[in-house]
DSSP file (Angstrom, degrees, kcal/mol; ACC not computed):
  #  RESIDUE AA STRUCTURE BP1 BP2  ACC     N-H-->O    O-->H-N    N-H-->O    O-->H-N    TCO  KAPPA ALPHA  PHI   PSI    X-CA   Y-CA   Z-CA
    1    1 A M     >        0   0    0      0, 0.0     4,-2.0     0, 0.0     5,-0.2   0.000 360.0 360.0 360.0 -41.7  -21.6   27.0   -2.4
    2    2 A N  H  >  +     0   0    0      1,-0.2     4,-2.4     2,-0.2     5,-0.2   0.860 360.0  55.9 -63.6 -35.2  -23.7   29.7   -4.0
    3    3 A T  H  > S+     0   0    0      2,-0.2     4,-2.3     1,-0.2    -1,-0.2   0.901 106.9  49.6 -63.1 -41.1  -20.6   31.0   -5.7
    4    4 A M  H  > S+     0   0    0      2,-0.2     4,-2.4     1,-0.2    -2,-0.2   0.912 111.2  48.7 -65.1 -43.2  -20.0   27.6   -7.3
    5    5 A K  H  X S+     0   0    0     -4,-2.0     4,-2.5     2,-0.2    -2,-0.2   0.908 111.8  49.7 -62.9 -41.9  -23.6   27.4   -8.5
    6    6 A T  H  X S+     0   0    0     -4,-2.4     4,-2.7     2,-0.2    -2,-0.2   0.908 110.8  49.7 -63.3 -42.5  -23.4   30.9  -10.0
    7    7 A L  H  X S+     0   0    0     -4,-2.3     4,-2.3     2,-0.2    -2,-0.2   0.910 112.2  47.3 -63.6 -43.5  -20.1   30.1  -11.8
    8    8 A I  H  X S+     0   0    0     -4,-2.4     4,-2.3     2,-0.2    -2,-0.2   0.916 113.6  48.0 -64.6 -43.3  -21.5   26.9  -13.2
    9    9 A L  H  X S+     0   0    0     -4,-2.5     4,-2.3     2,-0.2    -2,-0.2   0.921 112.0  49.1 -63.7 -44.3  -24.7   28.6  -14.4
   10   10 A A  H  X S+     0   0    0     -4,-2.7     4,-2.4     1,-0.2    -2,-0.2   0.908 111.6  49.4 -62.2 -42.7  -22.7   31.5  -15.9
   11   11 A T  H  X S+     0   0    0     -4,-2.3     4,-2.3     1,-0.2    -1,-0.2   0.904 111.0  49.8 -62.8 -42.2  -20.4   29.1  -17.8
   12   12 A A  H  X S+     0   0    0     -4,-2.3     4,-1.2     2,-0.2    -2,-0.2   0.891 111.6  48.7 -64.9 -39.7  -23.4   27.1  -19.1
   13   13 A L  H  X S+     0   0    0     -4,-2.3     4,-0.6     2,-0.2    -2,-0.2   0.915 112.0  47.9 -66.9 -43.1  -25.1   30.3  -20.3
   14   14 A I  H >< S+     0   0    0     -4,-2.4     3,-0.9     1,-0.2    -2,-0.2   0.910 111.3  51.0 -64.0 -42.2  -21.9   31.6  -22.1
   15   15 A A  H 3< S+     0   0    0     -4,-2.3    -1,-0.2     1,-0.2    -2,-0.2   0.776 107.9  53.8 -66.9 -26.0  -21.4   28.2  -23.7
   16   16 A S  H 3< S+     0   0    0     -4,-1.2    -1,-0.2    -5,-0.2    -2,-0.2   0.573  81.4 103.4 -88.0  -7.6  -24.9   28.1  -25.0
   17   17 A V  S << S-     0   0    0     -3,-0.9     2,-0.1    -4,-0.6     3,-0.0  -0.632  73.6-128.3 -76.3 122.6  -24.8   31.5  -26.8
   18   18 A P        -     0   0    0      0, 0.0     2,-0.4     0, 0.0    -2,-0.1  -0.363  22.0-106.0 -71.4 151.0  -24.5   31.0  -30.5
   19   19 A Y        -     0   0    0     -2,-0.1     2,-0.5     1,-0.0     0, 0.0  -0.619  35.2-165.4 -73.8 129.4  -21.8   32.7  -32.5
   20   20 A V        -     0   0    0     -2,-0.4     2,-0.2    -3,-0.0    13,-0.1  -0.981   7.1-149.6-120.1 122.9  -23.2   35.5  -34.6
   21   21 A S        -     0   0    0     -2,-0.5     2,-0.1     1,-0.1     6,-0.0  -0.585  20.4-108.8 -91.4 154.0  -21.0   36.9  -37.3
   22   22 A A    >   -     0   0    0     -2,-0.2     3,-1.7     1,-0.1    -1,-0.1  -0.355  34.4-106.3 -72.7 160.7  -21.1   40.5  -38.6
   23   23 A A  T 3  S+     0   0    0      1,-0.3    -1,-0.1    -2,-0.1    -2,-0.0   0.768 120.3  54.1 -62.2 -26.1  -22.5   41.2  -42.0
   24   24 A S  T 3  S+     0   0    0     49,-0.1    -1,-0.3     2,-0.1    48,-0.2   0.548  93.5  91.2 -87.6  -5.7  -19.0   41.8  -43.4
   25   25 A D    <   -     0   0    0     -3,-1.7     2,-0.3    46,-0.1    47,-0.1  -0.275  69.0-135.2 -78.7 171.8  -17.7   38.5  -42.2
   26   26 A S        -     0   0    0     45,-0.1     2,-0.4    -2,-0.0    45,-0.2  -0.816  12.6-151.7-121.9 165.5  -17.7   35.3  -44.2
   27   27 A C  B     -A   70   0A   0     43,-2.0    43,-3.3    -2,-0.3     6,-0.1  -0.990  16.9-155.4-141.9 150.2  -18.7   31.8  -43.2
   28   28 A A  S    S+     0   0    0     -2,-0.4    40,-0.3    41,-0.3    -1,-0.1   0.560  86.8  61.9 -99.3 -11.3  -17.7   28.3  -44.2
   29   29 A M    >   -     0   0    0      1,-0.1     3,-2.6    38,-0.1     4,-0.5  -0.888  69.2-158.9-118.4  98.9  -20.9   26.5  -43.1
   30   30 A P  G >  S+     0   0    0      0, 0.0     3,-1.1     0, 0.0     8,-0.2   0.762  89.0  64.0 -51.2 -30.1  -23.8   28.0  -45.1
   31   31 A A  G 3  S+     0   0    0      1,-0.3     7,-0.1    -3,-0.1     6,-0.0   0.782 106.5  44.5 -65.8 -24.4  -26.3   26.7  -42.5
   32   32 A S  G <  S+     0   0    0     -3,-2.6    -1,-0.3     2,-0.0     3,-0.1   0.426  93.1 105.8 -98.9   1.0  -24.7   29.1  -39.9
   33   33 A C  S <  S-     0   0    0     -3,-1.1     3,-0.1    -4,-0.5     5,-0.1  -0.349  83.1 -88.1 -76.1 159.2  -24.5   32.0  -42.3
   34   34 A P    >   -     0   0    0      0, 0.0     3,-2.1     0, 0.0     4,-0.3  -0.210  65.7 -69.0 -60.0 159.7  -26.8   35.0  -42.0
   35   35 A D  T 3  S+     0   0    0      1,-0.3    -3,-0.0     2,-0.1     0, 0.0  -0.184 123.6  23.4 -50.7 139.2  -30.1   34.8  -43.8
   36   36 A G  T 3  S+     0   0    0     -3,-0.1    -1,-0.3     1,-0.0    42,-0.1   0.301  92.6 102.5  87.6  -9.3  -29.7   35.0  -47.6
   37   37 A A    <   +     0   0    0     -3,-2.1     2,-0.2    -7,-0.1    -2,-0.1   0.751  55.7  95.0 -79.3 -22.8  -26.1   33.7  -47.5
   38   38 A Q  S    S-     0   0    0     -4,-0.3     2,-0.3    -8,-0.2    40,-0.1  -0.478  71.8-138.8 -70.6 138.2  -27.0   30.2  -48.6
   39   39 A K        -     0   0    0     -2,-0.2    -2,-0.1     1,-0.1    -1,-0.1  -0.739  14.8-117.5 -98.9 145.0  -26.7   29.8  -52.3
   40   40 A D     >  -     0   0    0     -2,-0.3     4,-1.6     1,-0.1     3,-0.4  -0.262  32.1-101.8 -76.2 169.4  -29.2   27.9  -54.4
   41   41 A S  H  > S+     0   0    0      1,-0.2     4,-2.4     2,-0.2     5,-0.2   0.788 119.5  61.7 -64.8 -28.4  -28.3   24.7  -56.3
   42   42 A K  H  > S+     0   0    0      2,-0.2     4,-1.9     1,-0.2    -1,-0.2   0.923 103.7  49.3 -63.2 -43.4  -28.1   26.6  -59.6
   43   43 A T  H  4 S+     0   0    0     -3,-0.4     4,-0.3     1,-0.2    -2,-0.2   0.918 112.6  47.6 -61.4 -43.3  -25.3   28.8  -58.3
   44   44 A K  H >< S+     0   0    0     -4,-1.6     3,-1.0     1,-0.2    -1,-0.2   0.884 111.1  51.4 -65.2 -37.5  -23.5   25.7  -57.1
   45   45 A A  H 3< S+     0   0    0     -4,-2.4    -1,-0.2     1,-0.2    -2,-0.2   0.814 108.1  52.8 -68.8 -29.5  -24.0   24.0  -60.5
   46   46 A D  T 3< S+     0   0    0     -4,-1.9    -1,-0.2    -5,-0.2    -2,-0.2   0.416  75.5 132.1 -85.4   1.4  -22.6   27.1  -62.3
   47   47 A Y    <   -     0   0    0     -3,-1.0    -3,-0.1    -4,-0.3    34,-0.0  -0.352  51.8-146.4 -59.5 129.1  -19.4   27.1  -60.2
   48   48 A P        +     0   0    0      0, 0.0     2,-0.3     0, 0.0    -1,-0.1   0.589  68.0  68.5 -81.0 -11.2  -16.6   27.4  -62.8
   49   49 A L        -     0   0    0      1,-0.1     4,-0.1     2,-0.0    33,-0.0  -0.831  46.4-170.6-114.8 148.5  -13.8   25.3  -61.1
   50   50 A K  S    S+     0   0    0     -2,-0.3     9,-2.4     2,-0.1     2,-0.3   0.317  80.0  60.8-107.2   1.2  -13.4   21.7  -60.4
   51   51 A T  B    S-C   58   0B   0      7,-0.3     7,-0.2     9,-0.0     2,-0.2  -0.855  99.4 -87.2-125.0 161.1  -10.3   22.4  -58.2
   52   52 A C     >  -     0   0    0      5,-3.3     4,-1.6    -2,-0.3    31,-0.2  -0.501  29.9-141.0 -67.2 130.3   -9.8   24.4  -55.0
   53   53 A V  T  4 S+     0   0    0     29,-0.9    -1,-0.1    -2,-0.2    30,-0.1   0.716  99.6  41.1 -67.2 -20.3   -9.0   28.0  -55.9
   54   54 A V  T  4 S+     0   0    0      3,-0.1    -1,-0.2     1,-0.0    29,-0.1   0.913 130.4  17.9 -92.0 -54.5   -6.4   28.1  -53.1
   55   55 A S  T  4 S-     0   0    0      2,-0.1    -2,-0.2     3,-0.0     3,-0.1   0.717  88.4-128.2 -95.6 -22.7   -4.5   24.8  -53.3
   56   56 A G     <  +     0   0    0     -4,-1.6    -3,-0.1     1,-0.3     3,-0.1   0.416  60.0 143.3  85.1  -2.2   -5.4   23.5  -56.8
   57   57 A E        -     0   0    0     -6,-0.1    -5,-3.3     1,-0.1    -1,-0.3  -0.364  62.5 -92.1 -69.3 150.9   -6.5   20.2  -55.3
   58   58 A E  B >   -C   51   0B   0     -7,-0.2     3,-1.5     1,-0.1     5,-0.4  -0.416  43.9-113.2 -62.8 134.2   -9.5   18.4  -56.8
   59   59 A L  T 3  S+     0   0    0     -9,-2.4    25,-0.1     1,-0.3    -1,-0.1  -0.550 100.7   8.9 -71.4 130.9  -12.7   19.4  -55.1
   60   60 A G  T 3  S+     0   0    0      4,-0.4    -1,-0.3    -2,-0.3     5,-0.1   0.646 108.9 113.9  74.1  15.2  -14.2   16.4  -53.3
   61   61 A G  S X  S-     0   0    0     -3,-1.5     3,-1.6     4,-0.1    -1,-0.1   0.410  88.0 -32.2 -90.0-133.4  -11.0   14.4  -53.9
   62   62 A D  T 3  S+     0   0    0      1,-0.3     3,-0.1    -3,-0.0    -3,-0.1   0.703 128.7  66.8 -63.1 -22.5   -8.5   13.1  -51.5
   63   63 A M  T 3  S-     0   0    0     -5,-0.4     2,-0.3     1,-0.3    -1,-0.3   0.598 105.7-123.6 -78.4 -10.0   -9.0   16.0  -49.1
   64   64 A G    <   +     0   0    0     -3,-1.6    -4,-0.4    21,-0.1    -1,-0.3  -0.712  62.9   7.1 104.8-157.3  -12.5   14.9  -48.3
   65   65 A D  S    S-     0   0    0     -2,-0.3     2,-0.1     1,-0.1    -4,-0.1  -0.295  79.8-106.6 -65.1 145.2  -15.8   16.8  -48.6
   66   66 A T        -     0   0    0     -7,-0.1     2,-0.6     1,-0.1    18,-0.2  -0.456  26.5-132.7 -69.4 141.6  -15.7   20.2  -50.3
   67   67 A V  E     - B   0  83A   0     16,-3.2    16,-2.8    -2,-0.1     2,-0.9  -0.890  11.6-150.6 -98.1 117.5  -16.1   23.3  -48.0
   68   68 A D  E     - B   0  82A   0     -2,-0.6     2,-0.5   -40,-0.3    14,-0.2  -0.803  19.7-170.3 -88.2 107.8  -18.7   25.7  -49.4
   69   69 A Y  E     - B   0  81A   0     12,-3.0    12,-3.3    -2,-0.9     2,-0.6  -0.859  12.6-151.2-104.8 130.9  -17.5   29.1  -48.2
   70   70 A V  E     -AB  27  80A   0    -43,-3.3   -43,-2.0    -2,-0.5     2,-0.5  -0.907  10.5-154.4-105.6 116.6  -19.6   32.2  -48.5
   71   71 A Y  E     - B   0  79A   0      8,-3.3     8,-2.3    -2,-0.6     2,-0.4  -0.793   7.9-160.6 -94.4 124.8  -17.6   35.4  -48.8
   72   72 A H        +     0   0    0     -2,-0.5     2,-0.4     6,-0.2     6,-0.1  -0.883  13.7 173.8-106.7 133.7  -19.4   38.5  -47.7
   73   73 A Q    >   -     0   0    0      3,-0.5     3,-2.3    -2,-0.4   -49,-0.1  -0.972  39.6-108.0-138.8 123.9  -18.3   42.0  -48.8
   74   74 A E  T 3  S+     0   0    0     -2,-0.4   -50,-0.0     1,-0.3    -2,-0.0  -0.204 102.7  13.8 -55.2 132.4  -20.4   45.0  -47.8
   75   75 A G  T 3  S+     0   0    0      1,-0.2    -1,-0.3     0, 0.0    -3,-0.0   0.421 114.3  86.1  84.3  -1.3  -22.2   46.5  -50.8
   76   76 A K  S <  S-     0   0    0     -3,-2.3    -3,-0.5     3,-0.0    -1,-0.2  -0.907  86.1 -93.9-128.3 156.7  -21.6   43.5  -53.0
   77   77 A P        -     0   0    0      0, 0.0    -6,-0.0     0, 0.0    -4,-0.0  -0.344  50.6 -95.5 -66.3 151.0  -23.4   40.2  -53.5
   78   78 A D        -     0   0    0    -42,-0.1     2,-0.4    -6,-0.1    -6,-0.2  -0.324  39.9-142.2 -62.5 149.1  -22.3   37.2  -51.5
   79   79 A R  E     -B   71   0A   0     -8,-2.3    -8,-3.3    -3,-0.1     2,-0.5  -0.964   2.1-139.8-120.6 131.3  -19.8   34.9  -53.3
   80   80 A L  E     -B   70   0A   0     -2,-0.4     2,-0.5   -10,-0.2   -10,-0.2  -0.778  21.7-176.4 -85.7 127.6  -19.7   31.1  -53.1
   81   81 A V  E     -B   69   0A   0    -12,-3.3   -12,-3.0    -2,-0.5     2,-0.5  -0.988  13.7-150.0-126.5 120.2  -16.1   29.8  -53.0
   82   82 A K  E     -B   68   0A   0     -2,-0.5   -29,-0.9   -14,-0.2     2,-0.3  -0.798  19.0-175.7 -93.5 126.8  -15.6   26.1  -53.0
   83   83 A L  E     -B   67   0A   0    -16,-2.8   -16,-3.2    -2,-0.5   -23,-0.1  -0.868  31.9-129.3-122.4 154.9  -12.5   24.9  -51.1
   84   84 A C  S    S-     0   0    0     -2,-0.3     2,-0.3   -18,-0.2   -24,-0.1   0.769  85.8  -5.9 -75.5 -25.4  -11.0   21.5  -50.8
   85   85 A C  S >  S-     0   0    0    -18,-0.1     3,-0.8   -19,-0.1     4,-0.5  -0.971  73.9 -96.5-160.8 169.9  -10.6   21.7  -47.0
   86   86 A S  T >> S+     0   0    0     -2,-0.3     4,-0.9     1,-0.2     3,-0.8   0.763 114.8  66.7 -68.3 -25.0  -11.1   23.9  -43.9
   87   87 A K  H 3> S+     0   0    0      1,-0.2     4,-1.3     2,-0.2     3,-0.3   0.841  95.1  58.2 -63.5 -31.8   -7.4   24.8  -43.9
   88   88 A C  H <> S+     0   0    0     -3,-0.8     4,-2.6     1,-0.2    -1,-0.2   0.715  92.5  68.5 -72.9 -19.4   -7.9   26.6  -47.2
   89   89 A V  H <> S+     0   0    0     -3,-0.8     4,-2.3    -4,-0.5    -1,-0.2   0.946 101.2  46.5 -61.8 -47.0  -10.5   28.9  -45.6
   90   90 A A  H  X S+     0   0    0     -4,-0.9     4,-1.0    -3,-0.3    -2,-0.2   0.895 113.1  49.1 -62.7 -40.9   -7.8   30.5  -43.5
   91   91 A R  H  X S+     0   0    0     -4,-1.3     4,-0.7     1,-0.2     3,-0.4   0.892 110.5  51.3 -66.0 -39.0   -5.5   30.9  -46.5
   92   92 A F  H >< S+     0   0    0     -4,-2.6     3,-1.0     1,-0.2     7,-0.2   0.915 105.3  56.0 -62.2 -43.8   -8.4   32.4  -48.5
   93   93 A K  H 3< S+     0   0    0     -4,-2.3    -1,-0.2     1,-0.3    -2,-0.2   0.762  98.1  63.1 -62.7 -26.2   -9.1   34.9  -45.8
   94   94 A K  H 3< S+     0   0    0     -4,-1.0    -1,-0.3    -3,-0.4    -2,-0.2   0.826 127.3   5.7 -68.7 -31.4   -5.5   36.2  -45.9
   95   95 A D    XX  +     0   0    0     -3,-1.0     4,-1.3    -4,-0.7     3,-0.6  -0.411  69.0 163.0-151.2  67.0   -5.9   37.4  -49.5
   96   96 A P  H 3> S+     0   0    0      0, 0.0     4,-2.9     0, 0.0     5,-0.3   0.847  75.8  61.0 -60.5 -34.4   -9.5   37.1  -50.8
   97   97 A A  H 3> S+     0   0    0      1,-0.2     4,-2.0     2,-0.2     5,-0.1   0.893 102.2  52.8 -60.2 -39.8   -8.9   39.4  -53.7
   98   98 A K  H <> S+     0   0    0     -3,-0.6     4,-1.4     1,-0.2    -1,-0.2   0.922 115.2  39.6 -60.0 -46.4   -6.2   37.2  -55.1
   99   99 A Y  H  X S+     0   0    0     -4,-1.3     4,-2.1    -7,-0.2    -2,-0.2   0.832 112.5  54.6 -78.2 -32.8   -8.5   34.1  -55.1
  100  100 A L  H  X S+     0   0    0     -4,-2.9     4,-2.8     2,-0.2    -1,-0.2   0.866 105.6  55.0 -66.7 -34.7  -11.6   35.9  -56.2
  101  101 A K  H  X S+     0   0    0     -4,-2.0     4,-2.4    -5,-0.3    -2,-0.2   0.924 107.9  48.3 -62.4 -44.0   -9.6   37.1  -59.2
  102  102 A K  H  X S+     0   0    0     -4,-1.4     4,-2.1     1,-0.2    -2,-0.2   0.905 112.4  49.4 -61.0 -41.4   -8.8   33.5  -60.1
  103  103 A L  H  X S+     0   0    0     -4,-2.1     4,-2.1     2,-0.2    -2,-0.2   0.912 111.1  48.6 -64.5 -43.9  -12.4   32.6  -59.7
  104  104 A D  H  X S+     0   0    0     -4,-2.8     4,-2.4     1,-0.2    -2,-0.2   0.889 110.5  51.4 -64.0 -39.7  -13.6   35.4  -61.9
  105  105 A E  H  X S+     0   0    0     -4,-2.4     4,-2.2     2,-0.2    -1,-0.2   0.895 110.4  48.8 -64.4 -39.9  -11.0   34.5  -64.6
  106  106 A A  H  X S+     0   0    0     -4,-2.1     4,-1.9     2,-0.2    -2,-0.2   0.882 111.2  50.1 -67.0 -38.3  -12.2   30.9  -64.6
  107  107 A A  H  X S+     0   0    0     -4,-2.1     4,-1.4     2,-0.2    -2,-0.2   0.905 111.3  48.5 -66.2 -41.4  -15.9   32.0  -64.8
  108  108 A A  H  X S+     0   0    0     -4,-2.4     4,-1.2     1,-0.2    -2,-0.2   0.898 111.6  49.7 -65.4 -40.6  -15.0   34.3  -67.8
  109  109 A A  H  < S+     0   0    0     -4,-2.2    -1,-0.2     1,-0.2    -2,-0.2   0.860 108.0  53.8 -66.1 -35.3  -13.1   31.5  -69.5
  110  110 A A  H  < S+     0   0    0     -4,-1.9    -1,-0.2     1,-0.2    -2,-0.2   0.813 109.7  48.2 -69.5 -29.4  -16.1   29.1  -69.0
  111  111 A K  H  < S+     0   0    0     -4,-1.4    -1,-0.2    -3,-0.1    -2,-0.2   0.701  91.3  96.7 -82.6 -21.4  -18.5   31.6  -70.7
  112  112 A S     <        0   0    0     -4,-1.2    -3,-0.0     1,-0.1    -4,-0.0  -0.457 360.0 360.0 -71.6 139.3  -16.2   32.2  -73.6
  113  113 A P              0   0    0      0, 0.0    -1,-0.1     0, 0.0    -4,-0.1   0.497 360.0 360.0 -72.5 360.0  -17.0   30.1  -76.7
């Protein structure tokens, strides 16, 4: 009987431990990101694309709510990447440089007169 109680207690403790990501990881839910990872409304307002950088789908369109993904890279500022759905987060993680390049090109084009 004591073994069963110990097993239940251990399972409950493990389940209650929050996931903590390393500083070099990224997160798709800003509320769960490390301190400072949340972006202010000005950054969100300055976002250069109206479509998902991965799929090309309209942000906030048929795919549902936009996923605000914060990309962390050691030694560089955090980057906000807006994606159309959670599936695109996995695709982004496979080749972040490819998608960040598209984002940078869109930002440069938006600043050009």
